C-alpha positions in Angstrom: -130.3 138.1 -28.7 -129.5 134.5 -28.0 -129.2 131.1 -30.2 -131.9 128.6 -29.5 -130.6 125.2 -31.0 -129.9 123.2 -28.0 -132.9 124.4 -26.2 -134.8 123.4 -29.0 -133.3 119.8 -29.2 -134.5 119.6 -25.7 -138.2 120.6 -26.4 -140.8 118.0 -26.3 -143.8 117.7 -28.6 -147.5 118.7 -27.4 -150.7 119.9 -29.0 -151.0 123.7 -29.4 -153.5 125.7 -31.2 -152.2 128.6 -33.9 -152.1 131.8 -32.3 -153.6 134.7 -34.3 -151.4 137.3 -35.4 -151.4 140.6 -33.4 -151.0 144.3 -34.5 -147.3 145.5 -33.9 -147.8 148.8 -32.2 -144.8 151.1 -31.2 -144.2 153.4 -28.1 -145.8 156.6 -28.1 -143.4 159.7 -28.8 -145.5 161.8 -26.8 -144.5 163.7 -23.5 -144.0 161.5 -20.4 -147.1 159.6 -18.8 -147.3 160.5 -15.0 -147.0 157.7 -12.6 -150.4 157.1 -11.5 -151.8 157.2 -15.0 -148.9 154.7 -16.0 -150.0 152.2 -13.2 -153.2 152.0 -14.7 -151.6 151.2 -18.2 -149.3 148.6 -17.5 -150.0 145.1 -17.5 -150.6 143.8 -13.8 -147.8 142.0 -12.1 -147.5 138.4 -12.9 -149.1 138.9 -16.1 -147.7 136.0 -18.1 -146.4 135.8 -22.0 -148.3 134.3 -24.9 -147.0 133.4 -28.4 -148.4 134.3 -31.6 -147.1 132.4 -34.5 -146.4 133.5 -37.8 -148.9 132.0 -40.2 -147.1 132.9 -43.3 -144.0 131.3 -42.0 -144.9 128.0 -43.4 -144.3 126.3 -40.1 -145.0 122.8 -39.8 -147.3 121.3 -36.7 -144.0 120.2 -35.1 -142.2 123.4 -35.2 -145.2 125.0 -34.1 -145.4 123.0 -31.0 -141.8 123.3 -30.5 -141.8 127.1 -30.6 -144.7 127.2 -27.9 -142.7 124.7 -25.6 -139.5 126.9 -25.9 -141.4 130.4 -24.8 -143.7 128.7 -22.2 -140.6 126.6 -20.5 -137.8 129.1 -20.6 -140.0 132.1 -19.4 -139.0 134.7 -22.0 -140.2 137.8 -21.4 -142.5 140.2 -23.5 -142.5 141.8 -25.8 -140.2 139.5 -27.9 -139.7 137.6 -31.4 -138.2 134.6 -32.9 -136.5 134.8 -36.2 -135.4 132.0 -38.6 -134.2 131.4 -42.1 -136.9 129.5 -44.2 -134.0 127.5 -45.9 -132.5 126.3 -42.7 -135.3 125.9 -40.3 -135.4 125.9 -36.9 -132.5 123.8 -35.6 -129.9 125.9 -36.3 -127.6 128.2 -34.7 -129.1 131.0 -36.9 -132.2 130.5 -35.1 -132.3 133.9 -32.8 -134.7 135.6 -30.6 -134.8 138.9 -28.9 -137.0 139.3 -25.6 -137.9 142.0 -23.1 -138.3 144.7 -25.5 -140.8 147.5 -25.3 -142.7 146.7 -28.3 -142.9 143.6 -30.5 -141.8 145.5 -33.9 -138.6 146.3 -32.2 -138.0 142.9 -30.8 -138.7 141.5 -34.4 -136.4 143.8 -36.2 -133.4 142.8 -33.5 -134.3 139.0 -33.6 -134.3 139.1 -37.8 -131.0 141.3 -37.6 -129.3 138.6 -35.3 -130.4 135.8 -37.5 -129.2 137.3 -41.0 -125.8 137.7 -39.4 -125.5 133.8 -38.4 -127.3 132.3 -41.7 -125.6 130.1 -44.2 -124.5 132.0 -47.2 -126.9 131.8 -50.0 -129.9 131.0 -47.9 -133.1 133.1 -47.5 -133.3 136.0 -45.4 -134.4 135.6 -42.0 -138.2 136.0 -40.9 -140.1 136.2 -37.7 -141.6 132.8 -36.7 -143.3 133.9 -33.5 -143.8 136.9 -31.4 -144.2 137.1 -27.7 -147.0 139.6 -26.1 -148.4 139.7 -22.5 -151.0 137.6 -21.8 -154.4 139.6 -22.6 -152.5 141.8 -24.7 -154.5 144.9 -26.3 -154.0 147.9 -27.6 -153.9 151.2 -25.7 -152.0 149.9 -22.7 -148.7 151.2 -22.0 -145.8 149.0 -23.6 -142.7 148.7 -21.8 -140.8 145.7 -21.3 -141.8 142.9 -18.7 -138.7 143.8 -16.7 -139.2 147.3 -17.0 -142.9 147.1 -15.7 -142.5 145.2 -12.7 -139.3 147.8 -11.8 -141.4 150.6 -12.0 -144.3 148.7 -10.0 -141.9 147.8 -7.6 -141.3 151.5 -6.7 -145.0 152.5 -6.0 -145.4 153.9 -2.5 -141.8 155.3 -2.7 -141.7 158.9 -1.8 -140.5 161.7 -3.9 -140.5 161.5 -7.6 -139.8 158.5 -10.0 -139.3 157.9 -13.7 -138.9 155.4 -16.1 -136.7 155.6 -19.5 -136.8 153.2 -22.1 -134.5 152.5 -25.1 -137.1 151.1 -27.9 -134.0 149.9 -30.1 -132.5 147.6 -27.5 -134.9 146.7 -24.6 -132.8 148.7 -22.0 -134.4 150.9 -19.4 -133.4 152.9 -16.4 -135.1 154.3 -13.2 -134.7 157.6 -11.2 -136.0 158.4 -8.1 -136.0 161.8 -5.9 -135.1 165.0 -7.3 -133.9 164.8 -11.0 -135.6 161.4 -11.4 -135.8 161.9 -15.0 -132.6 162.9 -15.8 -131.2 159.9 -13.4 -133.6 157.4 -15.2 -132.4 158.7 -18.7 -128.8 158.6 -17.8 -129.0 154.8 -16.5 -130.9 153.8 -19.3 -128.4 155.3 -21.8 -125.7 154.0 -20.0 -126.9 150.2 -21.0 -128.5 151.1 -24.7 -126.0 150.9 -27.4 -127.7 153.5 -29.6 -128.3 155.6 -26.6 -132.1 156.2 -27.8 -133.6 156.3 -24.2 -136.3 158.6 -23.5 -138.3 159.1 -20.4 -141.8 157.5 -20.8 -143.0 157.8 -17.1 -142.4 160.5 -14.9 -144.1 162.0 -11.7 
């Protein structure tokens, strides 16, 4: 989570089309996927992020342009979300974002919680203004954060077992290699995840 007020002040306006709302999906609660299958389901290296604006948030044209530029120029990783209080607008410290999560619903929940913690007393609760997805997003692909996907892909060709564990609540992840790769990945992830909710999602 991070405040965006200063970055928004610097953002310049430019035309942008409205993005369609996309379905929020959750990480599967099934057994870990093997590495070969996972590599075919992950987004290819170099996949960029795209923004989907909330059509129910009553964003002005200027707000829409500003949010697009904010995401495009700062390189925020997917999956992500930006939340604000409708009573305060975008130009406040309550504007908060959560990025590089393993699915967009978890990122949205984190952004809204961070925003609500900072909004002024008596203002309406925060809502999601925009969400960040991989370019070419479609249901059915393995959903892990941009950083986690890149880190696992970098292990391609490594000898021995490899594993990736991920925390849905925080976006933390951990890698493990060699004997006991799954346990090592889980320990590395839980060491960074406040709720220690990590689970192994990919394991050879």
